[in-house]
C-alpha positions as CSV (number, residue, x, y, z in Angstrom):
1,M,-11.5,-48.7,11.7
2,N,-14.7,-48.2,9.9
3,I,-15.5,-44.7,8.6
4,S,-18.8,-44.0,6.9
5,K,-18.9,-42.5,3.4
6,K,-20.8,-39.5,4.8
7,R,-18.0,-38.9,7.4
8,I,-15.4,-39.0,4.6
9,L,-17.4,-36.6,2.4
10,D,-17.9,-34.2,5.4
11,L,-14.1,-34.3,6.0
12,V,-13.3,-33.6,2.4
13,L,-15.8,-30.7,2.3
14,A,-14.4,-29.2,5.5
15,L,-10.8,-29.4,4.1
16,S,-12.0,-27.8,0.9
17,L,-13.7,-24.9,2.7
18,A,-10.6,-24.5,4.8
19,G,-8.5,-24.3,1.7
20,V,-10.8,-21.6,0.2
21,S,-10.6,-19.6,3.5
22,I,-6.8,-19.7,3.5
23,S,-6.7,-18.6,-0.1
24,V,-9.0,-15.7,0.5
25,L,-7.0,-14.6,3.6
26,A,-3.7,-14.9,1.7
27,A,-4.7,-12.4,-1.0
28,A,-4.8,-9.0,0.7
29,G,-4.9,-6.9,-2.5
30,T,-5.0,-6.9,-6.3
31,V,-3.2,-4.9,-8.9
32,T,-6.0,-3.0,-10.6
33,Q,-4.1,-0.6,-12.8
34,L,-0.6,-0.7,-14.2
35,S,1.6,1.2,-16.6
36,G,5.2,-0.1,-16.8
37,T,7.0,-2.8,-15.0
38,L,5.9,-3.9,-11.5
39,S,7.6,-6.7,-9.5
40,V,7.2,-8.3,-6.1
41,R,9.7,-9.8,-3.7
42,K,8.0,-12.5,-1.8
43,A,8.7,-13.4,1.9
44,D,10.8,-16.4,0.7
45,G,13.0,-14.1,-1.4
46,S,11.7,-15.1,-4.8
47,V,10.9,-12.3,-7.3
48,R,8.0,-12.1,-9.7
49,I,7.0,-9.7,-12.4
50,L,3.3,-8.7,-11.9
51,S,0.5,-7.7,-14.2
52,Q,-2.9,-6.3,-13.9
53,K,-5.0,-8.7,-11.7
54,S,-2.0,-10.1,-9.8
55,E,-2.5,-10.6,-6.1
56,I,-0.6,-9.0,-3.2
57,A,-0.2,-10.8,0.1
58,P,1.2,-9.9,3.6
59,G,5.0,-10.1,3.5
60,D,5.2,-8.9,-0.1
61,T,7.5,-6.0,-1.1
62,V,6.1,-4.4,-4.3
63,I,8.5,-2.5,-6.5
64,T,7.9,-0.1,-9.3
65,Q,10.6,0.6,-11.9
66,R,11.5,3.8,-13.7
67,D,8.4,5.4,-15.3
68,T,6.1,2.8,-13.7
69,F,2.8,3.7,-12.0
70,A,0.6,1.0,-10.3
71,Q,-2.5,0.9,-8.3
72,I,-3.4,-1.8,-5.8
73,K,-6.9,-2.2,-4.3
74,F,-7.3,-4.0,-1.0
75,G,-10.1,-6.2,0.4
76,D,-11.5,-3.4,2.6
77,G,-11.8,-1.0,-0.4
78,A,-8.5,0.9,0.2
79,Q,-6.4,1.9,-2.8
80,V,-2.7,2.7,-3.0
81,T,-1.1,4.2,-6.1
82,L,2.6,3.8,-6.4
83,K,4.9,6.3,-8.2
84,P,8.0,5.3,-10.2
85,N,11.0,4.0,-8.3
86,T,9.0,3.1,-5.3
87,S,9.2,0.1,-2.9
88,V,6.4,-0.7,-0.4
89,K,6.2,-3.7,1.9
90,L,2.9,-5.0,3.2
91,Q,3.6,-6.0,6.7
92,S,0.1,-7.2,7.7
93,F,-3.5,-7.0,6.4
94,N,-6.5,-8.5,8.1
95,F,-10.1,-7.6,7.2
96,T,-13.1,-9.8,8.0
97,Q,-16.5,-8.1,7.5
98,E,-17.9,-9.6,10.7
99,E,-14.8,-8.9,13.0
100,P,-13.8,-5.2,12.9
101,Q,-12.0,-5.7,16.2
102,K,-9.4,-7.8,14.3
103,D,-8.7,-5.2,11.6
104,S,-5.1,-4.6,10.7
105,F,-3.4,-2.8,7.8
106,L,0.3,-2.0,8.3
107,Y,2.7,-1.2,5.4
108,N,6.1,0.3,5.0
109,L,7.2,3.0,2.5
110,I,10.8,1.9,1.9
111,R,11.5,4.4,-0.8
112,G,9.7,6.6,-3.4
113,G,6.2,8.0,-3.2
114,M,2.6,6.9,-3.1
115,R,-1.0,8.2,-2.9
116,A,-3.5,6.4,-0.8
117,V,-7.3,6.4,-0.1
118,S,-8.2,4.4,3.0
119,G,-10.9,1.8,3.1
120,L,-12.9,0.3,6.0
121,V,-9.9,-0.6,8.1
122,G,-9.3,2.2,10.7
123,K,-12.8,3.6,10.2
124,R,-15.1,1.0,11.8
125,G,-13.2,-0.5,14.8
126,D,-9.7,0.3,16.1
127,P,-8.7,3.7,14.8
128,D,-5.1,2.7,15.1
129,A,-5.5,-0.4,12.9
130,Y,-4.3,1.4,9.7
131,K,-0.7,2.7,9.8
132,L,2.1,3.5,7.3
133,E,5.7,3.2,8.5
134,T,8.2,5.6,6.9
135,A,11.9,6.3,7.3
136,T,11.3,9.0,9.9
137,A,7.7,8.5,11.3
138,T,4.7,6.3,11.8
139,I,1.6,7.7,10.1
140,G,-1.8,6.9,11.5
141,I,-4.7,7.1,9.1
142,R,-8.1,8.4,10.2
143,G,-10.1,7.8,7.1
144,T,-8.5,9.9,4.4
145,A,-6.8,10.5,1.1
146,F,-3.2,11.4,1.5
147,N,0.3,11.2,-0.1
148,A,3.7,10.3,1.3
149,D,7.1,10.8,-0.4
150,D,10.5,9.7,0.9
151,C,13.2,12.2,0.1
152,T,15.7,10.8,2.5
153,G,18.9,8.8,1.9
154,A,19.8,8.3,-1.8
155,A,16.7,10.1,-2.9
156,A,17.6,13.4,-1.2
157,G,18.2,16.1,-3.8
158,Q,17.5,13.8,-6.7
159,G,14.7,13.6,-9.2
160,S,11.4,15.1,-7.9
161,C,13.1,15.6,-4.5
162,A,15.6,18.1,-6.0
163,G,15.8,21.3,-4.1
164,L,14.0,19.8,-1.1
165,E,15.3,19.2,2.4
166,S,16.0,15.6,3.2
167,A,12.8,14.4,4.8
168,V,9.6,12.4,4.4
169,Y,6.9,14.7,3.0
170,V,3.2,14.2,3.6
171,G,0.0,15.9,2.3
172,V,-3.7,15.4,3.0
173,S,-6.4,16.0,0.5
174,D,-9.2,14.6,2.6
175,G,-9.6,13.5,6.2
176,E,-6.7,13.5,8.7
177,I,-3.4,11.8,9.3
178,I,-1.3,11.7,12.5
179,A,2.5,11.6,12.1
180,T,4.4,10.3,15.1
181,T,8.1,10.3,15.9
182,N,10.2,9.9,19.1
183,G,10.0,13.7,19.3
184,G,6.2,14.0,19.3
185,S,3.1,13.9,17.0
186,A,1.4,16.3,14.6
187,N,-2.1,16.1,13.1
188,F,-2.4,17.1,9.4
189,L,-5.8,17.9,8.0
190,A,-7.2,18.3,4.5
191,G,-5.2,20.9,2.6
192,Q,-2.2,20.7,4.9
193,F,1.4,19.6,4.1
194,G,4.3,18.6,6.3
195,L,7.7,17.1,6.6
196,I,9.4,14.8,9.0
197,D,13.2,15.2,8.8
198,S,14.2,13.0,11.7
199,A,12.8,10.2,13.8
200,E,13.9,12.2,16.9
201,R,12.2,15.5,16.0
202,R,8.5,16.5,15.9
203,P,6.9,16.6,12.4
204,R,6.7,20.2,11.0
205,F,4.0,21.9,9.0
206,L,4.7,23.5,5.6
207,S,3.0,26.7,4.5
208,T,2.8,25.5,0.8
209,D,2.8,22.4,-1.3
210,P,6.4,21.1,-1.6
211,G,5.8,20.3,-5.3
212,L,6.1,16.5,-5.3
213,Q,3.7,16.2,-8.2
214,F,1.8,13.0,-9.0
215,T,2.0,13.0,-12.9
216,P,1.2,9.6,-14.3
217,P,1.0,9.1,-18.1
218,A,-2.2,9.8,-19.9
219,S,-2.8,6.1,-20.5
220,F,-2.8,5.5,-16.7
221,V,-5.1,8.4,-16.0
222,Q,-7.5,7.2,-18.7
223,S,-7.5,3.7,-17.2
224,L,-8.4,5.1,-13.8
225,T,-11.2,7.4,-15.0
226,G,-12.5,5.1,-17.8
227,G,-12.5,1.8,-15.9
228,S,-10.2,0.1,-18.4
229,A,-6.7,-1.3,-17.6
230,V,-3.4,-0.7,-19.4
231,N,-2.4,-4.3,-19.0
232,S,-5.9,-5.7,-19.2
233,G,-7.0,-9.3,-19.4
234,R,-6.0,-12.2,-17.1
235,S,-3.0,-12.0,-14.9
236,L,0.3,-12.6,-16.7
237,E,2.5,-12.9,-13.6
238,C,5.8,-14.7,-14.1
239,V,8.7,-15.8,-11.9
240,V,12.1,-14.2,-12.3
241,R,14.8,-16.9,-12.3
242,R,18.3,-16.2,-11.4
């Protein structure tokens, strides 16, 4: 069978472009700031130590160690900052500039605490496209800056959760979130705090800040405000071998 050189070149170019497209879609987010040790458990079970500029993909579970703070920026402009002893799994992420109807951003707070600022997903197409799953509720995001802290299970009464009722705690600094359980939903607006103590009961409002402070080290704060990075330079990601 005769195939012209032009046909072959066209085929090679098409495959190359497809490879680039797949690569772009695979990288949902990037570690932009880091202080301490950050690791990721991939969908295949392998574990890697991450550095600043490491990429995060759907299926990844990102884990901060003791005293570690990390910030991840996603392709739609969203930012998630993880507190120490936190695990977050990115279930799905889809953002294509020209296709807002296909937007998807779903992640799961397995343990610990986080602060998030939403990006374009959930603002420009389907308002239910951006959701955070927690131990007791699903939280819908309506273009906002919010925090979520898991004080259930082993974390109850320990560390920053000491003295608090076993529950997932939320707070909103800008915009609105909607926390939904089997018992009902509650809308939390800027300046409001709440807790969800059971997947079977409706979320409750708190009259005051529960005191789950976000207190990263000065070096991390300086990297956020000054534009530098603690672990700057090229990605130094490595594989953990067992």
